[in-house]
C-alpha positions in Angstrom: 11.5 -19.6 -14.4 8.1 -19.1 -12.7 6.9 -16.0 -14.1 5.3 -13.5 -11.4 3.2 -10.7 -12.5 3.8 -7.4 -10.0 1.0 -4.9 -10.7 1.8 -2.0 -8.0 2.8 1.1 -8.9 6.3 2.5 -8.9 8.6 2.5 -7.2 7.7 -0.1 -5.3 7.2 -2.3 -8.4 11.2 -2.4 -9.4 12.0 -3.3 -6.0 10.0 -5.9 -5.6 10.6 -7.3 -8.9 14.4 -7.1 -7.9 13.3 -9.6 -4.7 11.6 -11.7 -6.6 14.4 -12.0 -9.2 16.6 -12.8 -6.3 14.2 -15.4 -5.8 15.0 -17.2 -8.8 11.4 -16.3 -10.3 11.2 -14.3 -13.4 9.1 -10.9 -12.6 6.7 -9.4 -14.9 6.5 -5.9 -14.3 3.1 -4.0 -14.6 1.9 -1.2 -12.8 -2.0 -1.3 -13.0 -2.1 1.8 -10.5 0.0 5.1 -10.3 0.6 7.6 -7.4 0.0 10.9 -7.5 1.6 13.4 -4.8 -1.0 16.0 -3.8 0.6 19.3 -3.5 -1.6 21.7 -2.0 -2.0 20.5 1.4 -3.4 22.6 4.2 -1.2 24.4 6.5 -0.4 22.3 10.3 0.0 23.9 13.8 2.5 20.8 15.2 1.4 22.5 18.8 -2.2 21.4 18.3 -1.0 17.6 17.8 0.2 15.1 20.1 2.1 12.5 17.5 1.3 11.3 13.6 0.4 8.5 12.3 1.4 7.3 9.3 -0.7 4.7 6.9 1.7 3.6 4.2 5.5 4.9 2.7 3.7 6.6 0.3 1.6 9.0 3.2 5.5 10.0 3.8 7.8 10.1 0.5 6.1 12.9 -1.3 5.9 15.0 1.6 7.4 18.6 0.7 10.2 19.7 3.0 7.9 23.1 4.0 5.4 20.4 5.7 7.8 18.2 7.0 9.9 20.9 8.7 7.2 22.0 11.2 6.6 18.5 12.2 10.2 16.9 13.2 9.2 17.1 16.9 5.8 15.2 17.4 6.2 11.5 17.5 5.0 9.8 14.6 4.0 6.0 14.4 4.1 4.4 11.5 2.0 1.0 10.2 5.2 -1.0 9.6 9.0 -1.2 9.2 9.2 0.0 5.0 6.7 3.0 6.4 8.9 4.3 9.0 12.0 3.8 6.8 10.4 6.5 4.3 8.9 8.4 7.1 12.3 8.9 8.4 14.1 9.7 5.4 11.5 12.2 5.1 12.4 14.0 8.3 9.4 12.6 10.6 10.3 11.5 14.6 9.3 7.6 14.0 9.1 6.6 17.6 7.0 2.7 16.9 6.5 0.7 13.8 5.3 -2.2 14.9 1.5 -1.9 14.5 1.5 -4.5 11.2 -2.0 -2.6 10.4 -4.3 0.1 10.4 -6.2 -1.7 14.1 -2.7 -2.2 15.0 -2.0 1.0 14.8 -5.2 2.5 16.4 -3.9 -0.1 19.7 -0.3 1.3 19.6 -1.3 4.8 20.1 -3.9 4.4 22.4 -1.4 2.4 24.7 1.2 5.4 24.1 -0.5 8.6 23.7 -3.0 10.5 25.9 -6.5 9.8 25.4 -8.7 13.0 23.9 -5.0 14.0 22.0 -5.4 15.7 18.0 -3.7 12.8 15.9 -2.4 13.8 12.6 -3.1 11.1 10.0 -1.3 11.1 6.9 -2.5 8.8 4.4 -4.1 8.8 0.4 -7.3 9.9 -0.7 -8.3 5.9 -1.7 -8.2 4.9 1.6 -10.0 2.7 4.4 -11.2 4.2 7.5 -10.2 2.0 9.8 -7.3 3.9 11.6 -9.7 6.9 11.5 -12.9 5.0 13.5 -10.9 3.4 15.8 -8.8 6.7 16.8 -12.7 8.1 17.5 -14.0 5.2 19.5 -10.7 5.2 21.7 -11.5 9.1 22.6 -8.9 10.4 20.2 -9.5 13.0 17.4 -8.1 12.0 14.5 -7.6 15.2 11.6 -6.7 13.6 7.9 -4.1 15.0 5.8 -4.3 13.4 2.5 -0.7 13.3 0.9 -1.0 10.9 -2.3 -3.6 9.6 -4.9 -4.0 6.6 -6.2 -5.3 6.5 -9.9 -5.8 4.0 -12.8 -2.6 3.1 -14.9 -4.3 1.5 -17.7 -1.3 0.3 -19.8 -2.3 -0.3 -23.9 -2.2 -3.9 -25.9 1.2 -3.4 -27.2 2.4 -2.3 -23.1 1.1 -5.2 -21.8 1.8 -7.5 -24.7 5.9 -6.2 -24.2 5.6 -7.3 -20.8 3.5 -10.9 -20.7 4.8 -11.8 -24.0 1.7 -14.5 -24.4 3.4 -16.8 -22.1 1.2 -17.8 -19.2 1.6 -16.4 -15.8 1.7 -18.2 -12.7 1.4 -15.8 -10.1 -0.1 -12.4 -9.7 0.9 -10.3 -6.8 -2.4 -8.2 -5.4 -1.3 -5.4 -3.0 -5.0 -3.5 -2.2 -8.7 -3.9 -3.2 -8.0 -1.0 -6.5 -5.2 -3.2 -7.7 -7.7 -6.6 -8.0 -10.3 -4.4 -9.4 -8.0 -3.0 -12.3 -6.5 -6.3 -12.8 -9.9 -8.0 -13.5 -10.9 -5.3 -16.1 -7.4 -5.5 -17.5 -7.9 -9.1 -18.2 -11.6 -8.5 -19.6 -10.4 -5.4 -21.5 -7.4 -7.2 -23.0 -8.7 -10.4 -23.9 -6.1 -12.2 -21.4 -7.8 -15.0 -19.9 -5.9 -17.8 -21.4 -2.5 -16.3 -20.1 -4.0 -16.5 -16.6 -5.9 -19.4 -16.9 -3.9 -21.4 -14.3 -2.1 -18.4 -12.5 -2.7 -18.1 -8.6 -2.8 -15.3 -6.5 -1.4 -13.6 -3.8 -3.1 -10.9 -1.7 -2.1 -8.4 1.1 -5.2 -9.2 3.0 -8.2 -11.7 2.7 -10.4 -8.6 1.3 -8.7 -8.9 -1.8 -10.8 -11.7 -2.9 -14.1 -10.0 -2.4 -12.5 -7.7 -5.7 -11.7 -10.8 -7.7 -13.9 -13.3 -9.9 -14.9 -16.5 -7.7 -12.8 -18.9 -10.0 -9.7 -16.7 -8.9 -10.4 -15.9 -5.3 -11.0 -19.7 -4.9 -7.1 -19.9 -6.0 -6.0 -17.1 -4.0 -3.3 -17.1 -1.4 -3.4 -14.5 1.9 -0.5 -13.3 3.4 0.1 -13.8 6.8 0.8 -10.0 8.1 -0.2 -7.3 5.5 3.2 -6.9 4.4 5.5 -7.7 1.5 7.4 -10.3 3.0 4.8 -12.2 3.8 3.4 -12.0 0.8 6.7 -13.0 -1.3 7.2 -15.8 1.5 4.0 -18.0 -0.2 5.9 -17.9 -3.5 
């Protein structure tokens, strides 16, 4: 079977591996980043906010009960179905999950929430400013609360060999710019260029290409929508 390298952090890696296996491919799980929950969250008075915006499943996954308890009455807007599912499990009141990306999330909020309102954005420490800037430009007052950090996870030579086995990889899944950067560094440091000499790359957005060497970017397939379902459809 053709071999697919999954670079995303856990717990997502294992879930993706199951999907790849069901599709008849051989999943190779080698996370190049890990998620670290941020526990020192600020006290939030829900009365001050009109809504919550969630940019990824991880923005809700590690929320302490003490933090979410006071927010249950606020309508929450999620960037997609995976984020919405995790947010609901955390106890948040998700009212819309149709956005698709950060720009879409800004549009949805603009359609449903009174302009001038304060919006609580739950997000990661590593992020783009699309949602924050978009809300400000449309007359909202966003407050960002970082709930997790994404940090490099650099496997040893032995760990990488145990996963890759010295056999060529057919496809590499890249879920973020940071993952693309770490993958490039990983290949250089491990001397693994031959393993990926003919590999194609599937990125969650076109932005991934700017973080890859030109020869790899030329073999990049970009998901039609920024989600895993669209990525896996390119397998």
